[in-house]
Every structure is written in C-alpha cells, then in structure tokens.
BATITOR-410594 format. One line per 8 residues: number of its first residue (from 1); for each residue x, y, z of N, C-alpha, C. Coordinates in nm, 2 decimals, always signed. Atoms other than C-alpha are relative to their C-alpha. Example, Ala and Ser with C-alpha at 12.3 -4.5 7.8 and 13.67 -1.06 7.14 Angstrom:
BEGIN
1> +0.09,-0.12,+0.00,+1.23,-0.45,+0.78,+0.09,+0.12,+0.00  -0.09,-0.11,+0.00,+1.37,-0.11,+0.71,-0.08,+0.11,+0.08
END
This chain:
BEGIN
1> +0.09,-0.08,+0.08,+14.93,+9.23,+12.38,-0.04,+0.12,+0.08  +0.04,-0.13,-0.07,+14.86,+9.59,+12.47,-0.15,+0.01,+0.02  +0.14,-0.02,-0.03,+14.54,+9.70,+12.61,-0.08,+0.05,-0.12  +0.06,-0.05,+0.12,+14.46,+9.89,+12.29,-0.03,-0.11,-0.10  +0.02,+0.11,+0.09,+14.51,+9.58,+12.08,-0.11,-0.09,+0.04  +0.10,+0.08,-0.05,+14.30,+9.38,+12.31,-0.14,+0.06,-0.01  +0.13,-0.07,+0.02,+14.02,+9.64,+12.30,-0.05,-0.01,-0.14  +0.03,+0.00,+0.14,+14.03,+9.65,+11.92,-0.05,-0.14,-0.04
9> +0.04,+0.14,+0.03,+14.01,+9.27,+11.90,-0.14,-0.03,+0.05  +0.13,+0.02,-0.06,+13.71,+9.26,+12.14,-0.11,+0.08,-0.08  +0.10,-0.08,+0.08,+13.54,+9.54,+11.94,-0.03,-0.06,-0.13  +0.01,+0.07,+0.13,+13.60,+9.35,+11.61,-0.09,-0.12,+0.02  +0.08,+0.12,-0.03,+13.45,+9.03,+11.76,-0.15,+0.04,+0.02  +0.14,-0.05,-0.03,+13.15,+9.23,+11.89,-0.07,+0.04,-0.13  +0.06,-0.04,+0.13,+13.09,+9.39,+11.55,-0.04,-0.11,-0.09  +0.03,+0.12,+0.08,+13.10,+9.05,+11.38,-0.12,-0.07,+0.05
17> +0.12,+0.06,-0.06,+12.85,+8.91,+11.62,-0.12,+0.08,-0.02  +0.11,-0.09,+0.02,+12.63,+9.21,+11.59,-0.05,-0.01,-0.14  +0.03,+0.01,+0.14,+12.64,+9.19,+11.21,-0.07,-0.13,-0.03  +0.06,+0.13,+0.02,+12.55,+8.82,+11.22,-0.14,+0.00,+0.05  +0.14,-0.01,-0.06,+12.25,+8.89,+11.45,-0.09,+0.08,-0.09  +0.08,-0.08,+0.09,+12.13,+9.16,+11.22,-0.04,-0.07,-0.12  +0.03,+0.08,+0.12,+12.15,+8.94,+10.92,-0.10,-0.11,+0.03  +0.09,+0.11,-0.04,+11.98,+8.66,+11.10,-0.14,+0.06,+0.02
25> +0.13,-0.07,-0.02,+11.70,+8.90,+11.21,-0.07,+0.04,-0.13  +0.05,-0.04,+0.13,+11.66,+9.03,+10.85,-0.06,-0.12,-0.07  +0.04,+0.12,+0.07,+11.63,+8.68,+10.72,-0.13,-0.05,+0.06  +0.12,+0.05,-0.06,+11.36,+8.59,+10.97,-0.12,+0.10,-0.04  +0.11,-0.10,+0.04,+11.16,+8.91,+10.89,-0.04,-0.03,-0.15  +0.03,+0.03,+0.14,+11.19,+8.83,+10.51,-0.09,-0.12,-0.01  +0.07,+0.12,+0.01,+11.07,+8.48,+10.57,-0.14,+0.01,+0.05  +0.13,-0.01,-0.07,+10.78,+8.57,+10.80,-0.09,+0.10,-0.07
33> +0.08,-0.11,+0.04,+10.66,+8.88,+10.61,-0.04,-0.03,-0.15  +0.05,+0.02,+0.14,+10.53,+8.71,+10.29,-0.14,+0.07,-0.02  +0.13,-0.07,+0.01,+10.19,+8.86,+10.37,+0.01,+0.14,-0.05  -0.02,-0.14,+0.05,+10.32,+9.21,+10.32,+0.03,+0.00,-0.15  -0.03,+0.01,+0.14,+10.47,+9.11,+9.99,-0.12,-0.03,-0.09  +0.12,+0.03,+0.08,+10.15,+8.96,+9.87,-0.10,+0.12,+0.00  +0.09,-0.12,-0.01,+9.95,+9.27,+9.99,+0.04,+0.10,-0.11  -0.05,-0.11,+0.09,+10.17,+9.51,+9.79,-0.01,-0.05,-0.14
41> +0.01,+0.05,+0.13,+10.17,+9.28,+9.49,-0.15,+0.01,-0.05  +0.15,-0.02,+0.03,+9.78,+9.28,+9.50,-0.03,+0.14,-0.03  +0.03,-0.14,+0.03,+9.78,+9.66,+9.52,+0.05,+0.04,-0.13  -0.05,-0.03,+0.14,+10.00,+9.68,+9.21,-0.09,-0.06,-0.11  +0.09,+0.07,+0.10,+9.78,+9.43,+9.03,-0.13,+0.08,-0.01  +0.12,-0.07,+0.00,+9.47,+9.62,+9.14,+0.01,+0.13,-0.08  -0.02,-0.13,+0.07,+9.61,+9.95,+9.01,+0.01,-0.03,-0.15  -0.01,+0.03,+0.14,+9.70,+9.79,+8.68,-0.13,-0.04,-0.07
49> +0.14,+0.03,+0.05,+9.35,+9.64,+8.64,-0.08,+0.12,-0.01  +0.08,-0.13,+0.01,+9.20,+9.98,+8.72,+0.03,+0.08,-0.12  -0.05,-0.08,+0.11,+9.41,+10.16,+8.47,-0.04,-0.07,-0.14  +0.04,+0.07,+0.12,+9.34,+9.89,+8.21,-0.15,+0.01,-0.03  +0.15,-0.02,+0.02,+8.96,+9.91,+8.27,-0.04,+0.13,-0.05  +0.03,-0.13,+0.05,+8.96,+10.28,+8.22,+0.05,+0.02,-0.15  -0.06,-0.02,+0.13,+9.19,+10.27,+7.91,-0.08,-0.08,-0.10  +0.07,+0.08,+0.09,+8.98,+9.99,+7.75,-0.15,+0.04,-0.01
57> +0.13,-0.05,+0.00,+8.65,+10.17,+7.83,-0.10,-0.09,+0.08  +0.09,+0.09,-0.07,+8.51,+9.89,+8.05,-0.06,+0.08,+0.12  +0.06,-0.07,-0.12,+8.47,+10.13,+8.35,-0.11,+0.09,-0.04  +0.11,-0.09,+0.05,+8.27,+10.38,+8.14,-0.13,-0.08,-0.03  +0.12,+0.08,+0.03,+8.04,+10.10,+8.03,-0.07,-0.04,+0.13  +0.06,+0.04,-0.13,+7.99,+9.99,+8.39,-0.07,+0.12,+0.06  +0.06,-0.12,-0.06,+7.91,+10.35,+8.50,-0.13,+0.04,-0.08  +0.12,-0.04,+0.08,+7.66,+10.41,+8.21,-0.11,-0.11,+0.00
65> +0.10,+0.11,-0.01,+7.49,+10.07,+8.26,-0.09,+0.03,+0.12  +0.10,-0.02,-0.11,+7.21,+10.02,+8.51,+0.06,-0.06,+0.13  -0.06,+0.06,-0.12,+7.45,+9.87,+8.77,-0.02,+0.08,+0.12  +0.00,-0.09,-0.11,+7.47,+10.17,+9.00,-0.15,+0.04,+0.03  +0.14,-0.04,-0.02,+7.10,+10.25,+8.95,-0.07,-0.10,+0.09  +0.06,+0.10,-0.08,+7.01,+9.92,+9.11,+0.04,+0.00,+0.14  -0.05,+0.01,-0.14,+7.23,+9.95,+9.42,-0.01,+0.13,+0.08  +0.01,-0.13,-0.07,+7.20,+10.32,+9.50,-0.14,+0.04,+0.02
73> +0.13,-0.05,-0.03,+6.90,+10.48,+9.66,-0.05,+0.09,-0.12  +0.06,-0.07,+0.11,+6.66,+10.66,+9.42,+0.05,+0.15,-0.01  -0.03,-0.15,+0.00,+6.75,+11.02,+9.53,+0.15,+0.02,-0.01  -0.15,-0.02,+0.00,+7.13,+10.96,+9.52,+0.05,+0.00,-0.14  -0.05,-0.01,+0.13,+7.30,+11.08,+9.21,+0.12,-0.10,-0.02  -0.11,+0.09,+0.03,+7.54,+10.84,+9.04,+0.13,+0.08,+0.00  -0.13,-0.07,-0.01,+7.90,+10.94,+9.13,+0.09,-0.04,-0.11  -0.10,+0.03,+0.10,+8.18,+10.95,+8.89,+0.14,+0.00,+0.06
81> -0.13,+0.01,-0.07,+8.49,+10.83,+9.07,+0.11,+0.01,-0.10  -0.12,+0.00,+0.09,+8.83,+10.91,+8.92,+0.08,-0.13,+0.02  -0.09,+0.12,+0.00,+9.09,+10.64,+8.85,+0.07,-0.01,+0.13  -0.08,+0.01,-0.13,+9.29,+10.74,+9.16,-0.09,-0.03,+0.12  +0.09,+0.04,-0.11,+8.99,+10.71,+9.38,-0.03,-0.15,+0.00  +0.02,+0.14,+0.01,+8.93,+10.36,+9.26,+0.12,-0.08,+0.05  -0.12,+0.06,-0.04,+9.29,+10.27,+9.31,+0.02,+0.01,+0.15  -0.02,-0.02,-0.15,+9.31,+10.42,+9.66,-0.10,-0.08,+0.08
89> +0.10,+0.08,-0.07,+8.98,+10.25,+9.77,+0.04,-0.14,+0.00  -0.04,+0.14,+0.00,+9.10,+9.91,+9.65,+0.12,-0.03,+0.08  -0.12,+0.01,-0.08,+9.44,+9.96,+9.80,-0.03,+0.00,+0.15  +0.04,-0.01,-0.14,+9.28,+10.05,+10.13,-0.06,-0.13,+0.05  +0.06,+0.12,-0.03,+9.07,+9.74,+10.12,+0.10,-0.11,+0.02  -0.10,+0.10,+0.00,+9.37,+9.52,+10.05,+0.08,+0.01,+0.13  -0.07,-0.02,-0.12,+9.56,+9.68,+10.34,-0.08,-0.04,+0.13  +0.09,+0.03,-0.11,+9.26,+9.64,+10.57,-0.01,-0.15,+0.02
97> +0.01,+0.14,+0.00,+9.24,+9.27,+10.48,+0.14,-0.05,+0.06  -0.13,+0.04,-0.06,+9.62,+9.24,+10.56,+0.00,+0.02,+0.15  +0.00,-0.03,-0.14,+9.56,+9.40,+10.90,-0.09,-0.10,+0.07  +0.09,+0.10,-0.06,+9.27,+9.16,+10.98,+0.08,-0.14,+0.00  -0.08,+0.13,+0.00,+9.49,+8.86,+10.87,+0.11,+0.00,+0.10  -0.11,-0.01,-0.10,+9.78,+8.98,+11.08,-0.05,-0.01,+0.15  +0.06,+0.01,-0.13,+9.55,+9.01,+11.38,-0.05,-0.14,+0.03  +0.06,+0.13,-0.03,+9.39,+8.67,+11.34,+0.10,-0.12,-0.01
105> -0.09,+0.11,+0.02,+9.68,+8.45,+11.22,+0.13,+0.03,+0.08  -0.11,-0.02,-0.09,+9.96,+8.41,+11.48,+0.14,+0.00,-0.08  -0.13,+0.00,+0.07,+10.23,+8.33,+11.22,+0.03,+0.13,-0.08  -0.02,-0.13,+0.06,+10.18,+8.67,+11.06,-0.01,+0.12,+0.10  +0.03,-0.11,-0.09,+10.13,+8.87,+11.38,+0.12,+0.10,+0.01  -0.10,-0.11,-0.01,+10.31,+9.20,+11.40,-0.09,+0.13,+0.02  +0.08,-0.13,-0.03,+10.21,+9.56,+11.49,-0.06,+0.04,-0.13  +0.07,-0.04,+0.12,+9.95,+9.68,+11.25,-0.05,+0.14,+0.00
113> +0.05,-0.14,-0.01,+9.89,+10.04,+11.35,+0.03,+0.08,-0.12  -0.03,-0.08,+0.12,+10.07,+10.19,+11.06,-0.08,-0.04,-0.12  +0.08,+0.05,+0.12,+9.90,+9.97,+10.80,-0.15,+0.04,+0.02  +0.14,-0.03,-0.03,+9.56,+10.04,+10.97,-0.02,+0.15,-0.03  +0.02,-0.14,+0.03,+9.61,+10.42,+10.95,+0.01,+0.02,-0.16  -0.01,-0.02,+0.15,+9.73,+10.39,+10.58,-0.12,-0.05,-0.07  +0.12,+0.05,+0.06,+9.43,+10.17,+10.50,-0.11,+0.10,+0.01  +0.10,-0.10,-0.03,+9.20,+10.43,+10.66,+0.01,+0.12,-0.10
121> -0.03,-0.11,+0.09,+9.36,+10.71,+10.46,-0.04,-0.03,-0.14  +0.03,+0.04,+0.14,+9.34,+10.52,+10.13,-0.15,-0.02,-0.02  +0.14,+0.02,+0.02,+8.98,+10.42,+10.18,-0.07,+0.14,+0.01  +0.06,-0.13,-0.01,+8.90,+10.78,+10.28,+0.02,+0.08,-0.13  -0.02,-0.07,+0.12,+9.06,+10.92,+9.97,-0.08,-0.06,-0.11  +0.08,+0.06,+0.10,+8.88,+10.66,+9.76,-0.14,+0.03,+0.01  +0.14,-0.04,-0.02,+8.55,+10.75,+9.91,-0.03,+0.15,-0.01  +0.01,-0.14,+0.00,+8.62,+11.12,+9.88,-0.09,+0.05,-0.12
129> +0.09,-0.04,+0.11,+8.43,+11.14,+9.54,-0.14,-0.04,+0.03  +0.13,+0.05,-0.02,+8.13,+10.95,+9.68,-0.07,+0.07,+0.11  +0.06,-0.08,-0.12,+8.08,+11.12,+10.02,+0.08,+0.13,+0.01  -0.07,-0.13,-0.03,+8.17,+11.47,+10.13,+0.12,-0.02,+0.09  -0.12,+0.00,-0.08,+8.51,+11.52,+10.28,-0.04,+0.04,+0.15  +0.05,-0.04,-0.14,+8.32,+11.67,+10.58,-0.04,-0.12,+0.07  +0.04,+0.12,-0.07,+8.20,+11.32,+10.65,+0.11,-0.10,+0.00  -0.10,+0.10,+0.01,+8.49,+11.11,+10.54,+0.11,+0.01,+0.10
137> -0.12,-0.02,-0.10,+8.78,+11.26,+10.75,-0.04,-0.02,+0.14  +0.04,+0.03,-0.14,+8.59,+11.26,+11.08,-0.01,-0.15,+0.02  +0.02,+0.15,-0.01,+8.50,+10.89,+11.02,+0.14,-0.07,+0.01  -0.14,+0.06,-0.01,+8.87,+10.81,+10.95,+0.06,+0.03,+0.13  -0.06,-0.03,-0.14,+8.98,+10.99,+11.27,-0.06,-0.08,+0.11  +0.07,+0.09,-0.10,+8.72,+10.80,+11.47,+0.05,-0.14,-0.01  -0.05,+0.14,+0.02,+8.83,+10.47,+11.32,+0.14,-0.02,+0.05  -0.13,+0.01,-0.05,+9.19,+10.54,+11.39,+0.01,+0.01,+0.15
145> +0.00,-0.01,-0.14,+9.12,+10.65,+11.74,-0.05,-0.13,+0.07  +0.05,+0.12,-0.05,+8.92,+10.34,+11.81,+0.10,-0.11,-0.01  -0.10,+0.10,+0.02,+9.19,+10.12,+11.67,+0.12,+0.02,+0.10  -0.10,-0.03,-0.10,+9.45,+10.29,+11.89,-0.04,-0.04,+0.14  +0.05,+0.03,-0.13,+9.23,+10.25,+12.19,-0.01,-0.16,+0.02  +0.00,+0.14,-0.01,+9.17,+9.88,+12.12,+0.14,-0.06,+0.01  -0.14,+0.04,-0.01,+9.54,+9.83,+12.06,+0.06,+0.02,+0.13  -0.05,-0.03,-0.13,+9.62,+9.99,+12.39,-0.05,-0.10,+0.10
153> +0.06,+0.09,-0.10,+9.39,+9.75,+12.58,+0.04,-0.14,-0.03  -0.03,+0.14,+0.03,+9.49,+9.43,+12.39,+0.15,-0.02,-0.01  -0.15,+0.02,+0.00,+9.87,+9.49,+12.39,+0.05,-0.08,+0.11  -0.05,+0.09,-0.11,+10.06,+9.23,+12.58,+0.09,+0.08,+0.09  -0.09,-0.07,-0.10,+10.22,+9.36,+12.89,+0.12,-0.08,+0.03  -0.13,+0.07,-0.03,+10.58,+9.27,+12.96,+0.02,-0.01,+0.15
END
C-alpha cells in the first residue's frame, strides 16, 4: 500500500470517528437541554395568551378596572403597555427563571451569560412603556455588568 493510500485510509477513519463524536455530543446536548425547550415553549405560549387576551378584550377590561389603581401609587398615571411590551416582559421573566434554574440545578448547568443578557433586554423592552428609557437602559447595563462580574469570580478555574 502506498503512502498516499495509507494516508487516505487514516484520514477516512479519523473523519468517521470525529463524526461519531459529534453525533454523540449532539445527542447529549439534546437530552440535557430540555429546560431550554421548555423555556421557549413557555415563551410561545405566553405570546399566544397575550395576543388572545388583547383580541378577546380581556386586557382592556383589566386596564379599565380598578386593578392598577390599587397597586400603583396615587400620583402615578396608569400606563398603557402595548402587546409587544407585554410579550417581551413575560419572555424576559421566563428566560430569567431559566437562568436561575440553570444556576441552581446541576443537571441543567451550562453557561447562562447569553440568556441573562437576552432576559435583561426583553425585560427592559417590556418595561419601556412603564418607565423612561433613561432609567431602563442604565439599569440593564448595570445588571449585565454585575452578572459578568459575578460570573468571572464564580467560574471554575481549570
């Protein structure tokens, strides 16, 4: 067998081994990442419920009722959030819960920086109609900075 044929044979075996390892890794990730699937399913359900509540008039009835008058301070005007603000705020809360669960439960542990930033942005967009953007974005930046700082101190050293 020539050197070229031997090299091609070794390369083929290496490619097959690498492909098997990649498939094995993908299967493990799919099995372990049920939490992410549940989170995104809850986000879709939340969006559907929000659209349904607006289309059926339930949300308007809630805003016109005395619900917000009881929980908001006297001098604060009742805000009128848009449907996308409601969806974004709820989605951010779901992602924040996912981050907390990933941090607390070892079987779901994985890096959460991206989800934390996305949750902060979603919550910020959701609160944009309630608070001024001059207040929301600095708070988001502070929260993300604190999370990066905490992540840097708690990261396992190799």
